[in-house]
C-alpha positions as CSV (number, residue, x, y, z in Angstrom):
1,M,-19.7,-7.0,40.2
2,S,-22.3,-4.6,39.0
3,S,-24.3,-2.6,41.5
4,I,-27.1,-1.9,38.9
5,I,-30.6,-3.4,39.3
6,I,-33.1,-3.3,36.4
7,K,-36.8,-3.6,37.2
8,H,-39.3,-3.8,34.4
9,F,-42.9,-2.6,34.5
10,F,-45.4,-3.7,31.8
11,H,-48.2,-1.4,30.6
12,P,-50.7,-3.8,29.0
13,D,-52.9,-1.2,27.4
14,S,-50.0,0.1,25.2
15,S,-47.8,-3.0,25.3
16,T,-45.1,-0.7,26.7
17,I,-42.2,-1.9,28.9
18,S,-40.8,0.8,31.2
19,Y,-37.6,0.3,33.1
20,L,-36.5,1.5,36.6
21,I,-32.7,1.3,36.8
22,Y,-31.1,1.9,40.1
23,D,-27.7,1.7,41.8
24,L,-27.6,-0.3,45.0
25,I,-24.7,1.8,46.4
26,S,-25.9,5.4,45.9
27,L,-29.7,4.5,45.7
28,K,-29.9,6.8,42.7
29,A,-32.4,5.8,40.0
30,A,-33.6,6.5,36.5
31,I,-36.9,5.6,34.8
32,I,-37.1,5.0,31.0
33,D,-40.3,5.4,29.0
34,S,-43.0,5.5,31.7
35,A,-46.7,5.9,30.7
36,L,-49.9,7.4,31.8
37,D,-53.2,5.5,31.8
38,Y,-55.4,7.1,29.2
39,E,-58.9,5.8,28.3
40,S,-59.6,7.3,24.9
41,N,-63.4,6.5,25.0
42,S,-64.0,8.5,28.1
43,G,-61.0,10.8,28.1
44,N,-60.1,9.7,31.6
45,I,-56.4,10.0,32.6
46,T,-55.2,8.1,35.7
47,F,-51.8,7.4,37.2
48,D,-51.9,3.8,38.4
49,F,-49.0,2.6,36.3
50,A,-46.7,5.5,37.2
51,N,-47.8,5.3,40.8
52,S,-46.6,1.7,40.9
53,Q,-43.1,2.9,40.0
54,I,-43.4,5.7,42.5
55,E,-44.4,3.2,45.2
56,F,-41.4,1.0,44.4
57,I,-39.0,4.0,44.6
58,K,-40.4,5.0,48.0
59,Q,-40.3,1.4,49.3
60,H,-36.6,1.1,48.4
61,K,-35.7,4.6,49.5
62,L,-34.4,5.5,46.1
63,T,-33.8,9.0,44.7
64,L,-35.1,9.5,41.1
65,T,-32.3,11.3,39.2
66,W,-33.3,10.9,35.6
67,I,-36.6,10.5,33.7
68,L,-35.5,9.4,30.3
69,E,-37.4,9.2,27.0
70,T,-36.1,7.1,24.1
71,H,-38.2,9.3,21.8
72,A,-41.5,11.1,21.5
73,H,-43.8,8.1,21.6
74,A,-46.9,7.8,19.3
75,D,-48.6,5.0,21.2
76,H,-48.8,6.0,24.8
77,L,-48.8,9.2,26.9
78,S,-45.6,9.8,28.8
79,A,-45.7,10.0,32.6
80,A,-42.5,12.0,32.7
81,Y,-44.0,15.3,33.8
82,Y,-46.1,13.5,36.5
83,L,-43.1,11.6,37.8
84,K,-41.1,14.8,38.1
85,S,-44.0,16.5,39.9
86,Q,-44.1,13.7,42.5
87,L,-40.4,12.8,42.9
88,G,-38.2,15.4,41.2
89,G,-35.5,14.4,38.8
90,K,-34.7,15.7,35.3
91,I,-36.5,14.8,32.1
92,A,-34.2,14.1,29.1
93,I,-34.7,13.2,25.5
94,G,-32.7,13.4,22.2
95,K,-32.0,16.8,20.9
96,Y,-33.9,16.3,17.7
97,I,-37.1,16.6,19.7
98,T,-37.1,20.2,18.5
99,Q,-37.8,19.0,15.0
100,A,-40.8,16.9,16.2
101,Q,-42.0,20.0,18.1
102,Q,-41.9,22.1,15.0
103,T,-43.6,19.4,12.9
104,F,-46.5,18.8,15.3
105,K,-46.8,22.4,16.3
106,D,-47.9,23.0,12.7
107,I,-50.0,19.8,12.4
108,F,-52.0,20.6,15.6
109,A,-52.0,24.4,15.0
110,L,-50.5,25.0,18.4
111,N,-49.5,28.5,19.4
112,D,-46.3,29.7,21.0
113,A,-47.8,29.5,24.4
114,E,-48.8,25.9,23.9
115,I,-45.4,24.5,22.7
116,S,-41.9,25.8,22.0
117,V,-39.7,24.5,19.3
118,S,-36.6,24.9,21.5
119,G,-37.1,21.8,23.6
120,K,-37.4,23.9,26.8
121,E,-40.1,21.6,28.1
122,F,-37.3,19.1,28.8
123,D,-34.5,19.6,31.3
124,Q,-31.8,18.2,29.1
125,L,-31.5,17.6,25.3
126,L,-29.1,14.8,24.5
127,S,-26.5,14.3,21.8
128,H,-24.7,11.3,20.6
129,D,-22.0,10.2,23.1
130,D,-23.3,12.3,25.9
131,T,-22.9,10.7,29.3
132,L,-25.3,10.9,32.3
133,F,-24.9,9.2,35.6
134,I,-26.9,7.3,38.2
135,G,-24.5,7.3,41.1
136,D,-21.1,6.4,39.7
137,T,-22.6,4.4,36.8
138,A,-22.5,6.0,33.4
139,I,-25.4,6.1,31.0
140,K,-24.1,6.6,27.5
141,V,-26.3,8.2,24.9
142,I,-26.4,6.7,21.4
143,E,-28.4,8.4,18.7
144,T,-30.5,5.8,16.9
145,P,-32.8,7.6,14.4
146,G,-35.1,5.9,11.9
147,H,-38.3,5.2,13.8
148,T,-38.3,8.9,14.7
149,R,-35.5,11.5,14.2
150,D,-35.2,12.1,18.0
151,S,-34.7,8.4,18.9
152,V,-31.9,7.5,21.3
153,T,-30.6,4.4,23.0
154,Y,-29.3,4.4,26.6
155,L,-26.3,2.1,27.2
156,I,-25.8,1.2,30.8
157,E,-22.9,-1.2,31.3
158,D,-23.8,-4.1,29.0
159,N,-27.5,-3.1,28.8
160,A,-28.9,-1.1,25.9
161,F,-32.4,0.4,26.3
162,I,-33.3,0.8,22.6
163,G,-36.8,2.3,22.5
164,D,-38.5,1.3,19.3
165,T,-35.4,0.7,17.2
166,L,-35.9,-3.1,17.4
167,F,-38.5,-5.5,18.8
168,M,-37.9,-9.1,19.9
169,P,-36.5,-11.2,17.1
170,D,-39.9,-12.7,16.2
171,S,-41.4,-9.2,15.8
172,G,-38.7,-7.4,13.8
173,S,-38.3,-3.6,13.8
174,A,-40.3,-0.5,14.2
175,R,-42.2,1.5,11.6
176,C,-40.5,4.4,9.9
177,D,-43.5,6.3,8.3
178,F,-43.9,8.9,11.0
179,P,-42.6,12.5,10.2
180,G,-38.9,12.4,10.6
181,G,-38.7,8.6,10.2
182,A,-36.6,6.9,7.5
183,A,-36.1,3.2,6.9
184,S,-32.5,3.8,5.7
185,E,-31.6,5.6,8.9
186,L,-33.2,2.8,11.0
187,Y,-31.0,0.3,9.1
188,Q,-27.9,2.3,10.0
189,S,-29.0,2.6,13.6
190,I,-29.6,-1.1,14.0
191,K,-26.2,-1.8,12.4
192,Q,-24.7,0.5,15.0
193,L,-26.3,-1.6,17.8
194,Y,-25.1,-4.7,16.1
195,E,-21.6,-3.4,16.5
196,L,-21.9,-3.6,20.3
197,P,-20.5,-6.8,21.9
198,D,-22.6,-9.9,21.2
199,N,-23.5,-10.4,24.8
200,T,-25.0,-6.8,25.1
201,K,-28.5,-7.1,26.4
202,L,-31.2,-5.3,24.3
203,W,-34.2,-4.2,26.3
204,M,-37.4,-3.6,24.3
205,C,-39.8,-0.7,24.8
206,H,-42.7,-2.7,23.4
207,D,-43.7,-6.3,23.0
208,Y,-46.9,-7.1,21.1
209,Q,-46.7,-10.8,22.0
210,P,-47.2,-12.3,18.5
211,N,-49.3,-15.4,18.2
212,G,-50.2,-14.9,21.9
213,R,-46.9,-15.9,23.3
214,E,-45.7,-14.9,26.8
215,L,-44.3,-11.4,27.3
216,Q,-40.7,-11.1,26.2
217,F,-38.7,-7.9,26.4
218,Q,-35.0,-8.7,26.5
219,T,-32.7,-10.3,23.9
220,T,-29.0,-9.9,23.0
221,V,-27.1,-8.4,20.1
222,A,-26.0,-11.9,19.0
223,E,-29.6,-13.3,19.1
224,S,-31.0,-10.4,17.1
225,K,-28.2,-10.5,14.5
226,Q,-28.9,-14.2,14.0
227,S,-32.7,-14.4,14.0
228,N,-34.5,-11.0,13.8
229,I,-37.2,-11.5,11.2
230,H,-36.5,-8.1,9.5
231,I,-32.8,-7.6,9.9
232,T,-30.2,-10.3,10.6
233,D,-26.5,-9.4,10.3
234,D,-26.4,-10.1,6.6
235,V,-29.5,-8.2,5.4
236,T,-28.7,-5.5,2.9
237,L,-29.8,-1.9,3.1
238,D,-32.0,-2.2,0.0
239,S,-33.6,-5.4,1.2
240,F,-34.4,-3.9,4.6
241,V,-35.8,-0.7,3.2
242,T,-38.1,-2.7,0.9
243,V,-39.4,-4.9,3.7
244,R,-39.9,-1.9,6.0
245,Q,-41.7,0.3,3.5
246,T,-43.9,-2.5,2.3
247,R,-45.0,-3.2,5.8
248,D,-45.4,0.4,6.8
249,N,-47.8,1.0,3.9
250,K,-50.2,-1.5,5.5
251,L,-50.0,-0.4,9.1
252,A,-52.9,1.4,10.7
253,V,-52.5,4.7,12.5
254,P,-51.7,4.1,16.2
255,R,-54.8,4.3,18.4
256,L,-53.4,7.0,20.7
257,L,-51.3,8.9,18.0
258,Y,-52.8,12.3,18.4
259,P,-53.2,12.6,22.1
260,A,-49.8,10.9,22.7
261,L,-47.9,13.3,20.5
262,Q,-49.5,16.4,22.0
263,V,-48.4,15.3,25.4
264,N,-45.0,13.7,24.6
265,I,-43.5,16.6,22.6
266,K,-43.9,18.5,25.9
267,G,-42.2,16.0,28.2
268,G,-45.5,14.5,29.4
269,E,-47.2,17.8,30.2
270,L,-51.0,17.8,29.6
271,P,-52.6,20.6,27.6
272,Q,-53.3,23.6,29.8
273,A,-56.9,24.4,30.9
274,S,-58.0,28.0,30.9
275,D,-60.6,29.6,33.3
276,H,-61.3,26.2,34.9
277,Q,-62.4,24.7,31.6
278,P,-61.8,21.1,30.7
279,V,-58.6,20.0,29.0
280,F,-58.9,19.1,25.3
281,F,-56.8,17.3,22.8
282,K,-56.9,18.3,19.1
283,I,-57.7,15.6,16.5
284,P,-57.1,16.5,12.9
285,V,-59.9,15.5,10.5
286,H,-59.2,14.2,7.0
287,I,-62.0,14.6,4.6
288,L,-61.5,12.0,1.9
289,K,-62.8,12.4,-1.6
290,A,-64.7,9.5,-3.2
291,E,-61.8,8.5,-5.4
292,D,-59.5,8.4,-2.4
293,Q,-61.9,6.0,-0.6
294,N,-61.9,3.7,-3.6
295,D,-58.1,3.4,-3.7
């Protein structure tokens, strides 16, 4: 019988589901994809969501061993750095975060003091088939690029925490139009997940509750292969790429894209203030020509 417990936490503002996984025997724990509370209109950052996870950990006398990111998110600010400052633990992410760091260092005109391109802001960079542990329970790392180049899945027993690789069957799959994304790679990553045993549970990082339905965040490999609206088991590569690219061309820029990336490529660390001045995010400005606006 498994000694692993999975506790979900839903962050309504970003439709993010973060997971606290812990071992009843060792009381070791891992958190996957936690979030800060950021109000873009005011610039206020608070920690209510992360504090609810911290409170649960303290109440159950757990030790936080790992703070895991499935990728550098573009829709919420990671609470990884804050969690580590409060509870300890190591922050880990896929090794291709270094490519994201280089890309967004250039986009945001960040200097060497603001961001590395080596991934040193994280405690561990992960490769395919790496294994971490919470107590005696293994966490297998599966590289699942496509949504972003650095995307990884964490497989714990028969539970796969898949980030934005897939959504619930009625929502389909994640966009691939961010730098480093590729619909063809996402197809191969999903097919890799579909090779897991049919009873493997797939835990979502987001649920946007289409048509106002109740929150759902867990399906199985079998259910997704049978009924995912973008990619059932018999969908071809060309068909999926066409569907994905057509949809991506119509999607709006995520509301928190720019602040989220500036924080998340640094493991959740906020920009540094100097001389007691306020902290600022950089927002690129795109000046459109008249002919561009008419397209």
